[in-house]
C-alpha positions as CSV (number, residue, x, y, z in Angstrom):
1,X,0.0,0.0,0.2
2,X,1.2,3.5,-1.0
3,X,2.5,5.5,2.4
4,X,0.4,8.6,1.2
5,X,-2.6,6.6,2.4
6,X,-1.6,6.8,6.1
7,X,-1.1,10.5,5.9
8,X,-4.6,10.9,4.0
9,X,-6.3,8.9,6.5
10,X,-4.7,10.9,9.5
11,X,-5.5,14.1,7.8
12,X,-9.2,12.8,7.7
13,X,-9.3,11.9,11.3
14,X,-7.9,15.2,12.4
15,X,-10.4,17.0,10.1
16,X,-13.4,14.8,11.8
17,X,-12.2,15.7,15.2
18,X,-11.9,19.4,14.4
19,X,-15.6,19.4,13.2
20,X,-16.7,17.2,16.3
21,X,-15.1,19.7,18.6
22,X,-16.7,22.8,16.5
23,X,-20.2,21.4,16.6
24,X,-19.6,20.5,20.6
25,X,-18.6,23.9,21.0
26,X,-21.4,25.6,19.2
27,X,-24.1,23.4,21.0
28,X,-22.8,24.6,24.5
29,X,-22.3,28.1,23.9
30,X,-24.3,30.0,26.6
31,X,-26.7,31.9,24.0
32,X,-28.1,28.5,23.2
33,X,-29.1,27.7,26.8
34,X,-32.7,29.3,26.8
35,X,-33.6,27.7,23.4
36,X,-32.4,24.1,24.4
37,X,-34.1,24.4,27.8
38,X,-37.4,25.4,26.1
39,X,-36.9,22.4,23.6
40,X,-36.2,20.0,26.7
41,X,-39.5,21.0,28.2
42,X,-41.7,20.3,25.2
43,X,-42.4,16.8,25.8
44,X,-43.7,17.5,29.4
45,X,-46.1,20.1,28.0
46,X,-49.5,18.8,29.0
47,X,-52.0,19.8,26.4
48,X,-55.8,19.0,26.7
49,X,-56.5,19.7,23.0
50,X,-56.0,16.0,22.2
51,X,-58.6,14.9,24.7
52,X,-61.4,17.1,23.0
């Protein structure tokens, strides 16, 4: 196997790690807290509209 494949695979792993960390950082930013808290409470909303 050509040794260049090892370098390409390594670069791909580094790229995937950077993308993962960037998404993690985006999701945990403080400005998203209110929106994520509201979305977390959605399943707990009790609506009586289904019973009518």
